[in-house]
C-alpha positions, 0 to 999 in steps of 0.5 A, a space after each residue: 625503501 621508496 619505489 618510483 614508477 619506473 623502478 616498480 615497473 622494471 621490478 614487476 617485469 623482472 618478476 614476470 619473466 621468471 618462472 616460479 619453481 615447480 614445487 611451489 606451483 604444485 603446493 599452491 595447486 594442491 591447496 586450491 584443489 583441497 579447498 574446492 573439494 571441501 566446498 563441494 562436499 558441504 553442499 550435499 550435506 546441507 541439502 540432505 539436512 534441509 530435506 530431513 528437517 522438512 520431512 520431520 515437519 510434515 510428519 509432525 503435522 500429520 501425526 498431531 492433526 486430529 482425525 477428520 470426523 464427518 459432520 452430521 447433516 443438519 435438519 431441513 429448515 422450517 419456514 415460518 408462516 408469512 406475516 398477515 397483511 395489515 387490516 387497512 393501509 393508512 394514507 399519509 397526508 402532508 399538511 401544508 400551510 395555507 397561503 394567507 398564513 405564510 409571511 413573505 420575506 422582506 425584499 432586500 434592495 440594492 443601496 446606492 452609494 457614491 461609487 459602489 452599489 451594495 447588494 445585500 444577500 440572504 446571509 447577513 455576513 455576505 455583502 456584494 459591492 459593485 464598483 461603478 466608475 464615474 462614467 456610469 459603466 460597471 466593472 
């Protein structure tokens, strides 16, 4: 059977207008109260079981732990004599190369080309190219 919206609304309104029998309401009420009472009785049992388990754990830890024994006091530490100072302090001398023995670095100069100035650096892999336009200005 297929219900249309109007028929379904009218069927629900008729059901709403009727009062259910008192015996059916009493039976439903009794079942609900029984389920609620059962739930209320379960929680105290769970809490009692958890408290008992915690008490057993605490008791087991205290019974199994070894008795505390006092630690014997340690003897006072004996200080060793400080080391003797060295007989002579050795001065540190840094040898420097005399100026007449130092070979000067070769100076790298800029090489001019048509439109660029090649600037050489200490690193042979790095070369700087400076662009010069036709008017002589640099960019």
